[in-house]
Every structure is written in C-alpha cells, then in structure tokens.
N, C-alpha and C positions, 0 to 999 in steps of 0.2 A: 499738511494734513487735511485741510478744509476742502482741497480739490479732490480728495479721495472720499470724503463723506457723502457727497451727493450721488456719485455712482454706487456706492455701497448701499446707501438707503434705498435706492430704486431697485437694485438686484436683490436686496434682502426682502423688500416688500413683496416682489414678485415670487420669490421662493417661499416666503412664508404663507402668502395667500394660496398659491398652488398646492402647498403641502397641507392646507387646512380644508379645502373644499372636498366634501365627500365624493368618491369615485374618481375625481381628478387626482386626488392624493395618491392614488394607486400607482401613479408614475414613479413615486419614490421607491416602489418595490424593485425597480430596475436600477440598482446601484445609486439610490438617492438621486434620481434623474433631475428632479426640480432643484435640488441643492446645487448640483454641479452647473446646471444651466443659469441659475441665479448668480453664482460666482463668476461664471463666463460672461454674463451680461454686465456685471459691475466692472469687470476687467476691460471689456470692449468699450464701455462708455468712458472709463478712465483714459484708455489709450486715444480715443477720439478727441478728448479735450486736453491731452498732455502735448506741450510744445516740443518736448525732448523724447527720444525713444524710451520706452518703458522696460524695465528689467523684471526678472522673476520676483524679486523682493516686493516691488510695487504691486504686482498681481496677487502675491500672497496676503499683503496687507488688506487690499481691497476685498479679496475673497473672505478673509477672516471677519472684516467688518460686516460684509453682507450676511455671513453665517450667523453672527451674533444678532443682527436685526431679524433675520428669518427665525432663529431659535426663539427669540423673545416673543414674536408674533405667534409661533406655534404654541408656546407654553400658555400664553394669555388666551388665545382663541381656540387652538386645536384640542387641548385637553377637554374643555367643556363640550366642544362639538362631538369629539369621539365618545365621551360619556353619554351624551344625549342620543347619539346614533347607535350606540352599542346594540340595544336589543333589535333594531331594525337590520343592522348588518348581520347579526347572529342568525336571525330568521332567514334572511336572504341566503346565506351560506348553507344553512341546513337544507333549505328547499333545493338548491343546486346540487348538493351531495345526495339528497333523497332520490333525485331522478337517476343517478348513476348507481348508488348502492344504498338501499334502504336500511340495512343493518348498520352501515357506517354512520348514517344520519342519526340513528337512535343513540349510538355510542356518543356522538358529538353533542346531542341534545342533553345527555346525562352529564357530560363533562361541563357544559355551560351552566347547568343547574347547580353543580357542586361549586363552581367558581363564583357564582353569585354576581351581585352588581355593585361591589365595592369600589370606592373611588381611588383608594390607595394604589392598586395596580395601574390605574390609568395615569396617575400622576408620575409614578416611577417610569412607566413606559414613555410618557411625554418628555421627561427630562433626559432620558437615554437618547430619544430621538432628536431632541434639540442639540445635543452633543454631536450626533451623527451629522446633522445639518451643517453645523459649524465645520466639521472636518471636511465633508464633501464640498462645501462652498470654497474652502481653502484650495482644494484640488481644482475646482472649476476656475478659480482665479489664476492659478498657475497655468492651466490649460489655455485660458483665454489669452495670456501673453504669447504663449507659443503659437497659437493659431492666428491671432489678429494683429500682432505687432510685426510689421513688415519693414520698419525703418531699421537702419543699421545704427548700432551704438558706437560710442567712442569718439575721438577727435577726428576732424576731417583730414584727409591725406595731405601730406607735405607737397608743396609745388615741386615740379621737376627741377633738377639742378642743371644750370646752363654751364657746361664744361668749357665751351669755347670763349667765354667772356661776354661782356655786354655788347661788344662791337663785332659784327660778324661780316666777313668779306665774301665768303664763298657759300656754296650749298651747305645747308644744315647749320649755318651760323659759324662755320669755321673760317679762319683766315686762309686765303689761298697762297 
C-alpha cells in the first residue's frame, strides 16, 4: 500500500490545487477535468514505479486515494476561497451577461441579492464537489492504467516442447 501512497499524494495535490485556483478551476466544468487528470497522473506515477504490470484494481485504488487527497484539499482550501471570491465572480458574471443582454443581467443581479452571502450553500456545494472529485479521480486512475500500462500481465510463456528428444540427428532436431 505504501508504494501507492506517494503517487496518490502527488496526483491528489495536483488535482486539489488546480481545483482551488480561481479561473483555473474552471477546467473542472469540463467533466471534472482536473480530477480525471489527477487520477491519471497518480496512475502513471504508480505504473512507472511498479516492477510488475499494473491492473485496473491498482489504478482504481490509486485514483481513489488521489481523489480523497484532492477532496480534502478542496474542502479545506476551496470552500473558503470560493466564499471569499463569490462577490467578485458574481460581478464578473453579471458584467459579461450585461454586454449580451442587459435585462438578463438585471434578473441575475436580483437573484444573487435574494440568495445572499450565506456560507451554508458554499459548504454544501464544496462537499458535493469533493465527492465528484473522488469519483472522477477514480475514473482517471482506471483510464491511466488503460492508457499508460503497456506491459503484458500474467505468467511468461512456456518454453517450446522439443518433440524429437534431446539428441537430434537431422534437420530440425529429428533423427534421420
């Protein structure tokens, strides 16, 4: 298990940090991109250090561990960052919509005012997102094994059978 922990920590830290950074975290809008890449990174690092071929179960375990690490980072750092950046992001979104449709921007502004600045929804959203990071990192770990593992599994092939016996007299080892 220890040889899976280091790749999982690295993959989890990468997916957690990329999921927390404002604007960069928008990559997760595309099917949790950073979570999948973090799981794949963990799987790739595990495959590189594994002396034997890696199977899907190993990729799943490494991906799950990376997802747990990334989810913890997101809950600890991401929720406060999202809460602090909330007003800035709302104003940016309203300005973008205002250029296209001023009436829609007024409607959005009113909806944001009704929602307020409560922390509860941020915590709930953060916990749900942490679970999504976990699931998609698992998928990334599985994909990493499929993409990066090029070694064949199983026992080595048996040596060929010598039908003619140990002593050969003619061509191909057969007695003439």
